[in-house]
C-alpha angles and dihedrals in degrees: 000000000000124000093253090053092053092047092050091047091052092048091050093047093048090049094051098040093040090053090050091049092048091049091052091048091049092051091047093050096047113022120194113275119231114248125216088248093056095066120115098244117146111261131211091244128216127310091256091055091049091048091049092049091048092049095048105037094089097243106124092200093060099052120130093249093051096262094295120144115262116263114257119225112209 
């Protein structure tokens, strides 16, 4: 390798590793704050989850199809 190649390699390595080091220092000095939305409160879930729970909870009045009997295909 020529001298210019070694110099460019060292510059590139210092740039990459220095950037990584500075990013780690920045994260350590000012960690991410927890938002109100990041809390672990139980959520309502999606519509599909609610429909699945309603269809499988054993209450015939809360079924997805309104409690009606399933259609028979003859």
